[in-house]
C-alpha positions in Angstrom: -7.1 16.3 -11.6 -8.6 16.7 -8.1 -6.7 16.9 -4.8 -8.2 15.9 -1.5 -6.4 16.7 1.8 -7.0 14.9 5.1 -5.3 14.5 8.5 -3.4 11.5 9.9 -3.6 11.1 13.7 -0.1 10.1 14.9 0.3 7.0 17.1 3.7 6.6 18.6 5.5 3.4 17.5 9.2 2.6 17.2 10.6 0.2 14.7 13.6 -0.7 12.6 13.6 0.9 9.2 15.3 -0.8 6.3 15.1 -0.4 2.5 11.7 -1.4 1.1 11.3 -4.2 -1.5 10.1 -1.9 -4.1 11.9 -3.1 -7.2 9.6 -5.7 -8.7 8.9 -7.1 -12.1 5.2 -7.4 -11.5 2.8 -4.7 -12.7 -0.9 -4.0 -13.1 -1.6 -2.2 -16.5 1.9 -0.6 -16.3 1.6 0.4 -12.6 4.5 -0.9 -10.5 5.5 -1.0 -6.8 8.0 1.7 -6.0 6.8 4.2 -8.6 6.8 7.9 -7.7 3.7 10.1 -8.0 4.9 11.5 -11.3 5.6 8.0 -12.7 2.1 6.9 -11.6 0.6 9.8 -13.6 2.6 8.9 -16.6 1.5 5.2 -16.4 -2.1 6.1 -16.0 -2.1 8.5 -19.0 -0.3 5.8 -21.0 -3.1 3.3 -20.1 -5.6 5.7 -21.4 -6.9 7.4 -18.3 -8.0 11.0 -18.8 -6.3 13.5 -16.6 -9.7 14.7 -15.2 -10.3 11.1 -14.0 -7.2 11.1 -11.8 -7.6 12.2 -8.2 -4.8 12.8 -5.7 -5.5 12.3 -2.0 -3.1 14.1 0.3 -2.8 13.8 4.1 -0.6 15.2 6.8 0.6 14.2 10.3 -0.2 16.2 13.4 1.9 16.3 16.5 2.4 18.4 19.7 5.1 20.0 21.8 2.9 19.3 24.9 1.1 22.7 24.5 0.7 23.7 20.8 -0.4 21.5 17.9 1.6 21.3 14.7 1.2 19.6 11.4 3.6 18.4 8.6 3.3 19.4 5.0 0.7 17.4 3.2 1.8 14.6 0.9 0.2 12.1 -1.5 -1.0 9.0 0.2 -3.1 7.5 -2.6 -4.4 8.1 -6.1 -7.8 7.1 -7.5 -8.2 6.8 -11.2 -11.1 5.6 -13.5 -11.3 4.6 -17.1 -14.4 3.7 -19.1 -13.7 2.3 -22.6 -16.1 0.4 -24.9 -18.3 -0.8 -22.1 -15.3 -1.9 -20.0 -14.6 0.0 -16.7 -11.4 0.1 -14.7 -11.2 1.7 -11.2 -7.6 1.9 -9.9 -6.3 2.7 -6.4 -2.6 3.4 -6.0 -1.3 3.7 -2.4 2.0 5.3 -1.4 4.3 4.7 1.6 3.1 6.3 4.9 6.5 8.0 5.1 6.8 11.0 2.8 10.6 10.8 3.3 10.6 7.5 1.4 7.6 7.7 -0.9 6.9 5.2 -3.6 3.9 3.0 -4.4 3.4 0.1 -1.8 0.0 -1.2 -3.0 -2.2 -1.2 -6.1 -5.9 -2.2 -6.4 -8.0 -2.7 -9.5 -11.8 -3.2 -9.9 -12.7 -4.2 -13.4 -16.1 -4.5 -15.0 -16.9 -5.8 -18.4 -20.5 -6.5 -19.6 -19.5 -6.4 -23.3 -18.1 -9.7 -24.6 -16.4 -10.8 -21.4 -13.9 -13.6 -21.4 -14.5 -16.9 -19.5 -12.6 -17.6 -16.3 -10.5 -20.2 -18.1 -9.4 -17.6 -20.7 -8.8 -15.0 -18.0 -6.6 -17.4 -16.0 -4.6 -18.3 -19.1 -3.9 -14.6 -19.8 -2.8 -14.1 -16.1 -0.5 -17.1 -16.2 1.0 -15.9 -19.5 1.8 -12.6 -17.8 2.8 -13.5 -14.3 3.7 -17.2 -14.5 2.5 -20.1 -12.4 0.6 -18.8 -9.3 1.7 -19.6 -5.7 -1.8 -20.7 -4.8 -5.3 -20.9 -6.3 -8.8 -21.6 -5.1 -12.3 -21.4 -6.6 -12.3 -17.6 -6.6 -8.8 -16.2 -6.0 -5.4 -16.7 -7.7 -2.3 -15.6 -5.8 1.3 -14.9 -6.6 4.0 -14.3 -3.9 7.2 -12.7 -5.0 10.1 -12.4 -5.2 11.0 -16.1 -5.0 12.4 -17.3 -1.7 10.5 -14.8 0.5 8.0 -15.7 3.2 4.3 -14.6 3.3 4.1 -12.7 6.6 0.4 -11.7 6.7 -1.4 -13.6 9.5 -4.6 -15.3 8.4 -3.8 -15.0 4.7 -3.4 -12.0 2.5 -7.2 -11.6 2.2 -7.4 -10.3 5.8 -5.5 -7.1 4.8 -6.6 -4.4 2.5 -4.4 -1.4 1.4 -7.1 1.1 2.6 -6.8 -0.2 6.2 -5.0 2.2 8.6 -2.2 -0.2 9.6 -0.6 -3.4 8.5 1.6 -3.9 11.6 -0.8 -6.1 13.6 -1.2 -8.3 10.6 2.6 -8.9 10.6 3.7 -8.7 14.3 2.4 -11.0 17.0 4.3 -9.6 20.0 5.7 -6.1 20.6 4.0 -4.8 17.5 6.2 -2.5 15.5 9.0 -2.4 18.1 12.7 -3.1 17.6 12.2 -6.5 19.2 8.9 -7.2 17.6 8.1 -10.9 16.8 6.5 -11.7 13.5 3.5 -14.0 13.4 5.2 -16.1 10.8 8.5 -17.0 12.6 10.0 -18.3 9.4 10.6 -14.7 8.8 13.0 -12.9 11.2 13.0 -9.5 9.6 10.6 -7.4 7.5 12.9 -7.8 4.6 12.2 -11.5 4.6 8.5 -10.9 3.8 7.1 -11.5 0.4 5.0 -9.1 -1.7 1.8 -10.5 -3.3 -0.6 -10.2 -6.1 -4.1 -11.6 -6.1 -6.9 -11.7 -8.8 -10.4 -12.6 -7.7 -13.2 -13.5 -10.1 -16.3 -15.7 -10.4 -15.8 -19.4 -9.9 -16.4 -22.0 -12.7 -14.1 -22.4 -15.7 -16.9 -21.4 -18.2 -18.2 -18.5 -16.1 -18.2 -15.1 -17.8 -15.8 -12.7 -16.0 -17.9 -9.6 -15.9 -16.2 -8.4 -12.7 -12.7 -9.0 -11.3 -10.6 -7.6 -8.5 -6.8 -7.3 -8.3 -4.7 -6.4 -5.3 -0.9 -6.1 -5.2 0.9 -5.2 -2.0 4.6 -4.7 -1.0 4.2 -6.1 2.5 7.6 -5.1 3.8 7.5 -1.7 2.1 4.0 -0.9 3.6 5.2 -1.8 7.2 8.5 -0.1 6.9 6.8 3.1 5.7 4.6 3.0 8.8 7.5 2.5 11.1 9.6 5.2 9.4 6.7 7.7 9.5 6.1 7.0 13.2 9.8 7.6 14.0 10.0 10.7 11.9 6.9 12.3 13.5 8.2 11.3 17.0 11.4 13.1 16.2 9.5 16.2 15.1 7.5 16.2 18.4 10.7 15.8 20.4 12.4 18.7 18.6 9.3 20.9 19.2 9.2 20.0 22.9 12.8 20.9 23.3 12.2 24.3 21.6 9.3 25.0 23.9 11.2 24.0 27.0 14.1 26.3 26.0 11.7 29.2 25.8 10.0 28.4 29.1 10.1 30.9 31.9 11.3 29.9 35.2 8.7 30.1 37.9 8.8 32.8 40.5 9.3 30.9 43.8 
C-alpha cells in the first residue's frame, strides 16, 4: 500500500452542519457510502484487489494565527485501487469527507475495461436493473439512480457537471450566499442539504447490441460531500481563531 500526502489550502466559509446521509443500500462491488478507511480496505480485499494495488492519499489543512503558519494532522481524503483479472480491469476511486472529524466515504468512482467476451449494453443494463432497481432517468449513454426515495436532486445543471475529484461541490448546490447559513440552494424544492438526494450513474456505449468494453460508474452522497466541506471550513476557522488568541495573549505591549 502506498501513501501520498498533500496540502489543502483553506478557504473560509461558514455553514450549517448536520448529519450526512451516509447510510445507504447502494454499493459498487461492496463499497458503500459512509464506510471508514478500514472498511474500504476490507471491501477492496474481499473484491480481490491486492494490497499492493491500494494507494491511500492523505492531505492536511493549513492555517495561520496572522504571523505563523500551522497545519493539521494529515488524514485520508481518497483511495485509489486497481484490479486486473482475466483481461478485465477495474480502477476504483474512493473519496472521503473533507472533514476528518466526520470521515466516511462520500463518493465512489469506477472505470471498467473488458476486451475479453464483453456483454452487450442490453445485458449490462439488465444486470444493473436487477441490482439497483428501475433507474430514475436514462439516455443513450448514461443510466442514473437518485436515492433515497423522496429526496431532491440538488446539483445544478445535472449530476454530470460535478465530479468527486473537483475541489468543491458547494457552488453546484448553492445559488446565493454559497455555503453560508442563509445560503439558497439552486433547486429551491430543497430547503436544506438533508433534502438533497444521493446518486449513482453508469455510463457505457450507446446501442443495445453494442459491446460494453468500457463503462464508468459514479456514486455521490451530495449532502455528505457538502456537509463535510462546511464542517471542515468551520473546524479550521476555529483552529485559526484559537491560534490567533494564543498569539495575542503572548504579545508584548508596545513601548510608547
